[in-house]
mmCIF file as Biopython writes it, N, C-alpha, C and O atoms, coordinates in Angstrom:
data_model
#
loop_
_atom_site.group_PDB
_atom_site.id
_atom_site.type_symbol
_atom_site.label_atom_id
_atom_site.label_alt_id
_atom_site.label_comp_id
_atom_site.label_asym_id
_atom_site.label_entity_id
_atom_site.label_seq_id
_atom_site.pdbx_PDB_ins_code
_atom_site.Cartn_x
_atom_site.Cartn_y
_atom_site.Cartn_z
_atom_site.occupancy
_atom_site.B_iso_or_equiv
_atom_site.auth_seq_id
_atom_site.auth_asym_id
_atom_site.pdbx_PDB_model_num
ATOM 1   N N  . UNK A ? 1  ? 83.381 69.499 123.858 1.0 0.0 1  A 1 
ATOM 2   C CA . UNK A ? 1  ? 84.680 69.913 122.911 1.0 0.0 1  A 1 
ATOM 3   C C  . UNK A ? 1  ? 84.776 69.512 121.578 1.0 0.0 1  A 1 
ATOM 4   O O  . UNK A ? 1  ? 85.219 70.223 120.676 1.0 0.0 1  A 1 
ATOM 5   N N  . UNK A ? 2  ? 84.204 67.941 121.410 1.0 0.0 2  A 1 
ATOM 6   C CA . UNK A ? 2  ? 84.492 67.303 120.365 1.0 0.0 2  A 1 
ATOM 7   C C  . UNK A ? 2  ? 83.432 67.856 119.401 1.0 0.0 2  A 1 
ATOM 8   O O  . UNK A ? 2  ? 83.854 67.900 118.245 1.0 0.0 2  A 1 
ATOM 9   N N  . UNK A ? 3  ? 82.059 68.329 119.572 1.0 0.0 3  A 1 
ATOM 10  C CA . UNK A ? 3  ? 81.513 69.124 118.764 1.0 0.0 3  A 1 
ATOM 11  C C  . UNK A ? 3  ? 82.192 70.299 118.194 1.0 0.0 3  A 1 
ATOM 12  O O  . UNK A ? 3  ? 82.250 70.373 116.966 1.0 0.0 3  A 1 
ATOM 13  N N  . UNK A ? 4  ? 82.586 70.999 118.738 1.0 0.0 4  A 1 
ATOM 14  C CA . UNK A ? 4  ? 83.251 72.367 118.534 1.0 0.0 4  A 1 
ATOM 15  C C  . UNK A ? 4  ? 84.534 71.852 117.181 1.0 0.0 4  A 1 
ATOM 16  O O  . UNK A ? 4  ? 84.697 72.272 116.035 1.0 0.0 4  A 1 
ATOM 17  N N  . UNK A ? 5  ? 85.178 70.900 117.899 1.0 0.0 5  A 1 
ATOM 18  C CA . UNK A ? 5  ? 86.322 70.246 116.642 1.0 0.0 5  A 1 
ATOM 19  C C  . UNK A ? 5  ? 85.576 70.089 115.511 1.0 0.0 5  A 1 
ATOM 20  O O  . UNK A ? 5  ? 85.957 70.641 114.478 1.0 0.0 5  A 1 
ATOM 21  N N  . UNK A ? 6  ? 84.505 69.385 115.525 1.0 0.0 6  A 1 
ATOM 22  C CA . UNK A ? 6  ? 84.102 68.681 114.494 1.0 0.0 6  A 1 
ATOM 23  C C  . UNK A ? 6  ? 83.444 69.646 113.238 1.0 0.0 6  A 1 
ATOM 24  O O  . UNK A ? 6  ? 83.353 69.396 112.036 1.0 0.0 6  A 1 
ATOM 25  N N  . UNK A ? 7  ? 82.986 70.959 114.089 1.0 0.0 7  A 1 
ATOM 26  C CA . UNK A ? 7  ? 82.338 72.071 113.244 1.0 0.0 7  A 1 
ATOM 27  C C  . UNK A ? 7  ? 83.625 72.808 112.646 1.0 0.0 7  A 1 
ATOM 28  O O  . UNK A ? 7  ? 83.757 72.996 111.436 1.0 0.0 7  A 1 
ATOM 29  N N  . UNK A ? 8  ? 84.239 73.071 113.275 1.0 0.0 8  A 1 
ATOM 30  C CA . UNK A ? 8  ? 85.588 73.632 113.006 1.0 0.0 8  A 1 
ATOM 31  C C  . UNK A ? 8  ? 86.429 72.919 111.698 1.0 0.0 8  A 1 
ATOM 32  O O  . UNK A ? 8  ? 86.897 73.583 110.773 1.0 0.0 8  A 1 
ATOM 33  N N  . UNK A ? 9  ? 86.504 71.757 111.785 1.0 0.0 9  A 1 
ATOM 34  C CA . UNK A ? 9  ? 86.974 71.311 110.495 1.0 0.0 9  A 1 
ATOM 35  C C  . UNK A ? 9  ? 86.210 71.032 109.585 1.0 0.0 9  A 1 
ATOM 36  O O  . UNK A ? 9  ? 86.645 71.048 108.434 1.0 0.0 9  A 1 
ATOM 37  N N  . UNK A ? 10 ? 84.912 70.710 109.834 1.0 0.0 10 A 1 
ATOM 38  C CA . UNK A ? 10 ? 84.070 70.610 108.467 1.0 0.0 10 A 1 
ATOM 39  C C  . UNK A ? 10 ? 84.085 72.098 107.933 1.0 0.0 10 A 1 
ATOM 40  O O  . UNK A ? 10 ? 84.132 72.280 106.716 1.0 0.0 10 A 1 
ATOM 41  N N  . UNK A ? 11 ? 84.043 73.211 108.846 1.0 0.0 11 A 1 
ATOM 42  C CA . UNK A ? 11 ? 84.010 74.342 108.384 1.0 0.0 11 A 1 
ATOM 43  C C  . UNK A ? 11 ? 85.284 74.880 107.452 1.0 0.0 11 A 1 
ATOM 44  O O  . UNK A ? 11 ? 85.111 75.602 106.469 1.0 0.0 11 A 1 
ATOM 45  N N  . UNK A ? 12 ? 86.416 74.483 107.847 1.0 0.0 12 A 1 
ATOM 46  C CA . UNK A ? 12 ? 87.556 74.799 107.137 1.0 0.0 12 A 1 
ATOM 47  C C  . UNK A ? 12 ? 87.711 73.814 105.886 1.0 0.0 12 A 1 
ATOM 48  O O  . UNK A ? 12 ? 88.172 74.306 104.856 1.0 0.0 12 A 1 
ATOM 49  N N  . UNK A ? 13 ? 87.416 72.676 105.895 1.0 0.0 13 A 1 
ATOM 50  C CA . UNK A ? 13 ? 86.907 71.647 104.554 1.0 0.0 13 A 1 
ATOM 51  C C  . UNK A ? 13 ? 86.252 72.221 103.518 1.0 0.0 13 A 1 
ATOM 52  O O  . UNK A ? 13 ? 86.628 72.136 102.349 1.0 0.0 13 A 1 
ATOM 53  N N  . UNK A ? 14 ? 85.161 72.877 103.940 1.0 0.0 14 A 1 
ATOM 54  C CA . UNK A ? 14 ? 84.166 73.403 103.282 1.0 0.0 14 A 1 
ATOM 55  C C  . UNK A ? 14 ? 84.736 74.679 102.508 1.0 0.0 14 A 1 
ATOM 56  O O  . UNK A ? 14 ? 84.604 75.042 101.339 1.0 0.0 14 A 1 
ATOM 57  N N  . UNK A ? 15 ? 85.443 75.243 103.636 1.0 0.0 15 A 1 
ATOM 58  C CA . UNK A ? 15 ? 85.640 76.609 102.789 1.0 0.0 15 A 1 
ATOM 59  C C  . UNK A ? 15 ? 87.065 76.526 101.854 1.0 0.0 15 A 1 
ATOM 60  O O  . UNK A ? 15 ? 87.365 77.396 101.037 1.0 0.0 15 A 1 
ATOM 61  N N  . UNK A ? 16 ? 87.748 75.515 102.085 1.0 0.0 16 A 1 
ATOM 62  C CA . UNK A ? 16 ? 88.792 75.472 101.032 1.0 0.0 16 A 1 
ATOM 63  C C  . UNK A ? 16 ? 88.375 74.904 99.835  1.0 0.0 16 A 1 
ATOM 64  O O  . UNK A ? 16 ? 88.936 75.342 98.831  1.0 0.0 16 A 1 
ATOM 65  N N  . UNK A ? 17 ? 87.393 73.896 99.657  1.0 0.0 17 A 1 
ATOM 66  C CA . UNK A ? 17 ? 86.813 73.505 99.072  1.0 0.0 17 A 1 
ATOM 67  C C  . UNK A ? 17 ? 85.982 74.229 97.797  1.0 0.0 17 A 1 
ATOM 68  O O  . UNK A ? 17 ? 86.037 73.934 96.604  1.0 0.0 17 A 1 
ATOM 69  N N  . UNK A ? 18 ? 85.189 75.281 98.464  1.0 0.0 18 A 1 
ATOM 70  C CA . UNK A ? 18 ? 84.430 76.012 98.030  1.0 0.0 18 A 1 
ATOM 71  C C  . UNK A ? 18 ? 85.239 76.880 97.168  1.0 0.0 18 A 1 
ATOM 72  O O  . UNK A ? 18 ? 84.947 77.105 95.993  1.0 0.0 18 A 1 
ATOM 73  N N  . UNK A ? 19 ? 86.353 77.408 97.828  1.0 0.0 19 A 1 
ATOM 74  C CA . UNK A ? 19 ? 87.213 78.633 97.370  1.0 0.0 19 A 1 
ATOM 75  C C  . UNK A ? 19 ? 88.297 78.225 96.040  1.0 0.0 19 A 1 
ATOM 76  O O  . UNK A ? 19 ? 88.794 78.981 95.205  1.0 0.0 19 A 1 
ATOM 77  N N  . UNK A ? 20 ? 88.463 76.542 96.225  1.0 0.0 20 A 1 
ATOM 78  C CA . UNK A ? 20 ? 89.357 76.205 95.188  1.0 0.0 20 A 1 
ATOM 79  C C  . UNK A ? 20 ? 88.648 75.623 93.993  1.0 0.0 20 A 1 
ATOM 80  O O  . UNK A ? 20 ? 89.102 75.696 92.851  1.0 0.0 20 A 1 
ATOM 81  N N  . UNK A ? 21 ? 87.510 75.040 94.314  1.0 0.0 21 A 1 
ATOM 82  C CA . UNK A ? 21 ? 86.547 74.331 93.028  1.0 0.0 21 A 1 
ATOM 83  C C  . UNK A ? 21 ? 85.946 75.237 92.345  1.0 0.0 21 A 1 
ATOM 84  O O  . UNK A ? 21 ? 85.082 75.786 93.028  1.0 0.0 21 A 1 
ATOM 85  N N  . UNK A ? 22 ? 86.028 75.679 91.182  1.0 0.0 22 A 1 
ATOM 86  C CA . UNK A ? 22 ? 84.970 76.663 90.458  1.0 0.0 22 A 1 
ATOM 87  C C  . UNK A ? 22 ? 83.688 76.302 90.640  1.0 0.0 22 A 1 
ATOM 88  O O  . UNK A ? 22 ? 83.420 75.109 90.779  1.0 0.0 22 A 1 
ATOM 89  N N  . UNK A ? 23 ? 82.810 77.162 90.663  1.0 0.0 23 A 1 
ATOM 90  C CA . UNK A ? 23 ? 81.286 76.642 90.724  1.0 0.0 23 A 1 
ATOM 91  C C  . UNK A ? 23 ? 80.769 76.333 92.243  1.0 0.0 23 A 1 
ATOM 92  O O  . UNK A ? 23 ? 79.577 76.265 92.544  1.0 0.0 23 A 1 
ATOM 93  N N  . UNK A ? 24 ? 81.870 76.154 93.162  1.0 0.0 24 A 1 
ATOM 94  C CA . UNK A ? 24 ? 80.875 75.478 94.670  1.0 0.0 24 A 1 
ATOM 95  C C  . UNK A ? 24 ? 81.384 76.692 95.517  1.0 0.0 24 A 1 
ATOM 96  O O  . UNK A ? 24 ? 82.154 76.696 96.478  1.0 0.0 24 A 1 
ATOM 97  N N  . UNK A ? 25 ? 80.708 77.769 94.860  1.0 0.0 25 A 1 
ATOM 98  C CA . UNK A ? 25 ? 80.747 78.990 95.999  1.0 0.0 25 A 1 
ATOM 99  C C  . UNK A ? 25 ? 79.315 78.763 97.154  1.0 0.0 25 A 1 
ATOM 100 O O  . UNK A ? 25 ? 79.138 79.470 98.146  1.0 0.0 25 A 1 
ATOM 101 N N  . UNK A ? 26 ? 78.512 77.746 96.774  1.0 0.0 26 A 1 
ATOM 102 C CA . UNK A ? 26 ? 77.754 77.504 98.079  1.0 0.0 26 A 1 
ATOM 103 C C  . UNK A ? 26 ? 78.169 76.865 99.025  1.0 0.0 26 A 1 
ATOM 104 O O  . UNK A ? 26 ? 77.580 76.911 100.105 1.0 0.0 26 A 1 
ATOM 105 N N  . UNK A ? 27 ? 79.371 76.063 98.823  1.0 0.0 27 A 1 
ATOM 106 C CA . UNK A ? 27 ? 80.038 75.387 99.866  1.0 0.0 27 A 1 
ATOM 107 C C  . UNK A ? 27 ? 81.123 76.190 100.419 1.0 0.0 27 A 1 
ATOM 108 O O  . UNK A ? 27 ? 81.660 75.529 101.308 1.0 0.0 27 A 1 
ATOM 109 N N  . UNK A ? 28 ? 81.630 77.225 100.293 1.0 0.0 28 A 1 
ATOM 110 C CA . UNK A ? 28 ? 82.088 78.067 100.712 1.0 0.0 28 A 1 
ATOM 111 C C  . UNK A ? 28 ? 81.123 79.099 101.797 1.0 0.0 28 A 1 
ATOM 112 O O  . UNK A ? 28 ? 81.315 79.545 102.928 1.0 0.0 28 A 1 
ATOM 113 N N  . UNK A ? 29 ? 80.265 79.177 101.027 1.0 0.0 29 A 1 
ATOM 114 C CA . UNK A ? 29 ? 78.961 80.028 102.160 1.0 0.0 29 A 1 
ATOM 115 C C  . UNK A ? 29 ? 78.347 79.094 103.258 1.0 0.0 29 A 1 
ATOM 116 O O  . UNK A ? 29 ? 77.751 79.511 104.251 1.0 0.0 29 A 1 
ATOM 117 N N  . UNK A ? 30 ? 78.550 77.884 102.976 1.0 0.0 30 A 1 
ATOM 118 C CA . UNK A ? 30 ? 77.994 76.888 104.230 1.0 0.0 30 A 1 
ATOM 119 C C  . UNK A ? 30 ? 79.269 76.638 105.202 1.0 0.0 30 A 1 
ATOM 120 O O  . UNK A ? 30 ? 79.171 76.341 106.393 1.0 0.0 30 A 1 
ATOM 121 N N  . UNK A ? 31 ? 80.350 76.793 104.567 1.0 0.0 31 A 1 
ATOM 122 C CA . UNK A ? 31 ? 81.618 76.680 105.672 1.0 0.0 31 A 1 
ATOM 123 C C  . UNK A ? 31 ? 81.875 78.108 106.502 1.0 0.0 31 A 1 
ATOM 124 O O  . UNK A ? 31 ? 82.388 78.122 107.621 1.0 0.0 31 A 1 
ATOM 125 N N  . UNK A ? 32 ? 81.510 79.117 105.902 1.0 0.0 32 A 1 
ATOM 126 C CA . UNK A ? 32 ? 81.597 80.367 106.513 1.0 0.0 32 A 1 
ATOM 127 C C  . UNK A ? 32 ? 80.476 80.376 107.709 1.0 0.0 32 A 1 
ATOM 128 O O  . UNK A ? 32 ? 80.709 80.933 108.782 1.0 0.0 32 A 1 
ATOM 129 N N  . UNK A ? 33 ? 79.291 79.738 107.444 1.0 0.0 33 A 1 
ATOM 130 C CA . UNK A ? 33 ? 78.179 79.830 108.473 1.0 0.0 33 A 1 
ATOM 131 C C  . UNK A ? 33 ? 78.380 78.784 109.321 1.0 0.0 33 A 1 
ATOM 132 O O  . UNK A ? 33 ? 78.068 78.768 110.512 1.0 0.0 33 A 1 
ATOM 133 N N  . UNK A ? 34 ? 78.947 77.832 108.651 1.0 0.0 34 A 1 
ATOM 134 C CA . UNK A ? 34 ? 79.384 76.486 110.105 1.0 0.0 34 A 1 
ATOM 135 C C  . UNK A ? 34 ? 80.663 77.299 111.093 1.0 0.0 34 A 1 
ATOM 136 O O  . UNK A ? 34 ? 80.824 76.858 112.231 1.0 0.0 34 A 1 
ATOM 137 N N  . UNK A ? 35 ? 81.351 78.220 110.724 1.0 0.0 35 A 1 
ATOM 138 C CA . UNK A ? 35 ? 82.307 78.457 111.161 1.0 0.0 35 A 1 
ATOM 139 C C  . UNK A ? 35 ? 81.880 79.848 112.115 1.0 0.0 35 A 1 
ATOM 140 O O  . UNK A ? 35 ? 82.586 80.162 113.073 1.0 0.0 35 A 1 
ATOM 141 N N  . UNK A ? 36 ? 80.716 80.594 111.761 1.0 0.0 36 A 1 
ATOM 142 C CA . UNK A ? 36 ? 80.115 81.334 112.791 1.0 0.0 36 A 1 
ATOM 143 C C  . UNK A ? 36 ? 79.490 80.476 113.463 1.0 0.0 36 A 1 
ATOM 144 O O  . UNK A ? 36 ? 79.754 80.737 114.637 1.0 0.0 36 A 1 
ATOM 145 N N  . UNK A ? 37 ? 78.823 79.616 113.420 1.0 0.0 37 A 1 
ATOM 146 C CA . UNK A ? 37 ? 78.063 78.640 114.449 1.0 0.0 37 A 1 
ATOM 147 C C  . UNK A ? 37 ? 78.987 78.519 115.414 1.0 0.0 37 A 1 
ATOM 148 O O  . UNK A ? 37 ? 78.928 79.104 116.496 1.0 0.0 37 A 1 
ATOM 149 N N  . UNK A ? 38 ? 80.073 77.584 114.981 1.0 0.0 38 A 1 
ATOM 150 C CA . UNK A ? 38 ? 81.125 77.374 115.907 1.0 0.0 38 A 1 
ATOM 151 C C  . UNK A ? 38 ? 81.612 78.348 117.025 1.0 0.0 38 A 1 
ATOM 152 O O  . UNK A ? 38 ? 81.700 78.149 118.237 1.0 0.0 38 A 1 
ATOM 153 N N  . UNK A ? 39 ? 81.876 79.349 116.357 1.0 0.0 39 A 1 
ATOM 154 C CA . UNK A ? 39 ? 82.171 80.655 117.020 1.0 0.0 39 A 1 
ATOM 155 C C  . UNK A ? 39 ? 81.132 80.926 118.317 1.0 0.0 39 A 1 
ATOM 156 O O  . UNK A ? 39 ? 81.451 80.852 119.504 1.0 0.0 39 A 1 
ATOM 157 N N  . UNK A ? 40 ? 79.996 81.211 117.856 1.0 0.0 40 A 1 
ATOM 158 C CA . UNK A ? 40 ? 79.238 81.311 118.669 1.0 0.0 40 A 1 
ATOM 159 C C  . UNK A ? 40 ? 79.144 80.419 119.584 1.0 0.0 40 A 1 
ATOM 160 O O  . UNK A ? 40 ? 79.164 80.865 120.732 1.0 0.0 40 A 1 
ATOM 161 N N  . UNK A ? 41 ? 79.024 79.034 119.437 1.0 0.0 41 A 1 
ATOM 162 C CA . UNK A ? 41 ? 78.964 77.929 120.152 1.0 0.0 41 A 1 
ATOM 163 C C  . UNK A ? 41 ? 79.833 78.053 121.394 1.0 0.0 41 A 1 
ATOM 164 O O  . UNK A ? 41 ? 79.518 77.906 122.575 1.0 0.0 41 A 1 
ATOM 165 N N  . UNK A ? 42 ? 81.328 78.444 120.688 1.0 0.0 42 A 1 
ATOM 166 C CA . UNK A ? 42 ? 82.307 78.475 121.544 1.0 0.0 42 A 1 
ATOM 167 C C  . UNK A ? 42 ? 82.100 79.658 122.947 1.0 0.0 42 A 1 
ATOM 168 O O  . UNK A ? 42 ? 82.403 79.556 124.136 1.0 0.0 42 A 1 
ATOM 169 N N  . UNK A ? 43 ? 81.461 80.743 122.169 1.0 0.0 43 A 1 
ATOM 170 C CA . UNK A ? 43 ? 81.351 82.007 123.127 1.0 0.0 43 A 1 
ATOM 171 C C  . UNK A ? 43 ? 80.178 81.687 124.250 1.0 0.0 43 A 1 
ATOM 172 O O  . UNK A ? 43 ? 80.445 81.784 125.448 1.0 0.0 43 A 1 
ATOM 173 N N  . UNK A ? 44 ? 78.904 81.311 123.805 1.0 0.0 44 A 1 
ATOM 174 C CA . UNK A ? 44 ? 77.871 80.743 124.499 1.0 0.0 44 A 1 
ATOM 175 C C  . UNK A ? 44 ? 78.350 79.890 126.034 1.0 0.0 44 A 1 
ATOM 176 O O  . UNK A ? 44 ? 77.955 79.992 127.196 1.0 0.0 44 A 1 
ATOM 177 N N  . UNK A ? 45 ? 79.323 79.086 125.399 1.0 0.0 45 A 1 
ATOM 178 C CA . UNK A ? 45 ? 79.728 77.516 126.124 1.0 0.0 45 A 1 
ATOM 179 C C  . UNK A ? 45 ? 80.843 78.792 127.157 1.0 0.0 45 A 1 
ATOM 180 O O  . UNK A ? 45 ? 80.856 78.622 128.377 1.0 0.0 45 A 1 
ATOM 181 N N  . UNK A ? 46 ? 81.401 79.570 126.760 1.0 0.0 46 A 1 
ATOM 182 C CA . UNK A ? 46 ? 82.466 79.876 127.898 1.0 0.0 46 A 1 
ATOM 183 C C  . UNK A ? 46 ? 81.408 80.992 128.636 1.0 0.0 46 A 1 
ATOM 184 O O  . UNK A ? 46 ? 81.554 81.030 129.858 1.0 0.0 46 A 1 
ATOM 185 N N  . UNK A ? 47 ? 80.604 81.698 128.214 1.0 0.0 47 A 1 
ATOM 186 C CA . UNK A ? 47 ? 80.131 82.374 128.961 1.0 0.0 47 A 1 
ATOM 187 C C  . UNK A ? 47 ? 78.857 81.828 130.222 1.0 0.0 47 A 1 
ATOM 188 O O  . UNK A ? 47 ? 78.474 82.390 131.249 1.0 0.0 47 A 1 
ATOM 189 N N  . UNK A ? 48 ? 78.488 80.612 129.641 1.0 0.0 48 A 1 
ATOM 190 C CA . UNK A ? 48 ? 77.710 79.711 130.582 1.0 0.0 48 A 1 
ATOM 191 C C  . UNK A ? 48 ? 78.748 79.367 131.590 1.0 0.0 48 A 1 
ATOM 192 O O  . UNK A ? 48 ? 78.518 79.569 132.782 1.0 0.0 48 A 1 
ATOM 193 N N  . UNK A ? 49 ? 79.677 78.948 131.258 1.0 0.0 49 A 1 
ATOM 194 C CA . UNK A ? 49 ? 80.688 78.127 132.352 1.0 0.0 49 A 1 
ATOM 195 C C  . UNK A ? 49 ? 80.889 79.306 133.431 1.0 0.0 49 A 1 
ATOM 196 O O  . UNK A ? 49 ? 80.779 79.093 134.638 1.0 0.0 49 A 1 
ATOM 197 N N  . UNK A ? 50 ? 81.168 80.459 132.937 1.0 0.0 50 A 1 
ATOM 198 C CA . UNK A ? 50 ? 81.557 81.725 133.797 1.0 0.0 50 A 1 
ATOM 199 C C  . UNK A ? 50 ? 80.546 82.063 134.710 1.0 0.0 50 A 1 
ATOM 200 O O  . UNK A ? 50 ? 80.834 82.558 135.800 1.0 0.0 50 A 1 
ATOM 201 N N  . UNK A ? 51 ? 79.367 81.838 134.360 1.0 0.0 51 A 1 
ATOM 202 C CA . UNK A ? 51 ? 78.229 82.203 135.000 1.0 0.0 51 A 1 
ATOM 203 C C  . UNK A ? 51 ? 77.976 81.019 136.370 1.0 0.0 51 A 1 
ATOM 204 O O  . UNK A ? 51 ? 77.583 81.110 137.533 1.0 0.0 51 A 1 
ATOM 205 N N  . UNK A ? 52 ? 78.321 80.211 135.711 1.0 0.0 52 A 1 
ATOM 206 C CA . UNK A ? 52 ? 77.892 79.008 137.014 1.0 0.0 52 A 1 
ATOM 207 C C  . UNK A ? 52 ? 79.023 78.733 138.019 1.0 0.0 52 A 1 
ATOM 208 O O  . UNK A ? 52 ? 78.895 77.985 138.988 1.0 0.0 52 A 1 
ATOM 209 N N  . UNK A ? 53 ? 80.114 79.390 137.708 1.0 0.0 53 A 1 
ATOM 210 C CA . UNK A ? 53 ? 81.146 79.050 139.181 1.0 0.0 53 A 1 
ATOM 211 C C  . UNK A ? 53 ? 80.526 80.392 140.243 1.0 0.0 53 A 1 
ATOM 212 O O  . UNK A ? 53 ? 80.034 81.508 140.071 1.0 0.0 53 A 1 
ATOM 213 N N  . UNK A ? 54 ? 80.865 79.574 141.314 1.0 0.0 54 A 1 
ATOM 214 C CA . UNK A ? 54 ? 80.285 80.484 142.347 1.0 0.0 54 A 1 
ATOM 215 C C  . UNK A ? 54 ? 81.446 81.250 143.106 1.0 0.0 54 A 1 
ATOM 216 O O  . UNK A ? 54 ? 82.528 80.720 143.361 1.0 0.0 54 A 1 
ATOM 217 N N  . UNK A ? 55 ? 81.155 82.385 143.398 1.0 0.0 55 A 1 
ATOM 218 C CA . UNK A ? 55 ? 82.305 83.785 143.567 1.0 0.0 55 A 1 
ATOM 219 C C  . UNK A ? 55 ? 82.594 83.094 145.189 1.0 0.0 55 A 1 
ATOM 220 O O  . UNK A ? 55 ? 81.761 82.577 145.933 1.0 0.0 55 A 1 
ATOM 221 N N  . UNK A ? 56 ? 83.925 83.276 145.395 1.0 0.0 56 A 1 
ATOM 222 C CA . UNK A ? 56 ? 84.538 83.015 146.690 1.0 0.0 56 A 1 
ATOM 223 C C  . UNK A ? 56 ? 84.942 84.658 147.108 1.0 0.0 56 A 1 
ATOM 224 O O  . UNK A ? 56 ? 85.330 85.542 146.345 1.0 0.0 56 A 1 
ATOM 225 N N  . UNK A ? 57 ? 84.762 84.712 148.239 1.0 0.0 57 A 1 
ATOM 226 C CA . UNK A ? 57 ? 85.571 85.995 148.887 1.0 0.0 57 A 1 
ATOM 227 C C  . UNK A ? 57 ? 86.623 85.663 149.661 1.0 0.0 57 A 1 
ATOM 228 O O  . UNK A ? 57 ? 87.299 86.543 150.195 1.0 0.0 57 A 1 
#
């Protein structure tokens, strides 16, 4: 969970800096990429957690 929080906070910071500072479009791109990676990490983690639970009758 700590990794997810670090990825999300880094993504938001890079997106804000990239959007505000002129000529820093690459930071905006890196921030969006980090945001996508964080969301994919969250999805994969939730799918794997859902599969590992045994079903009870």
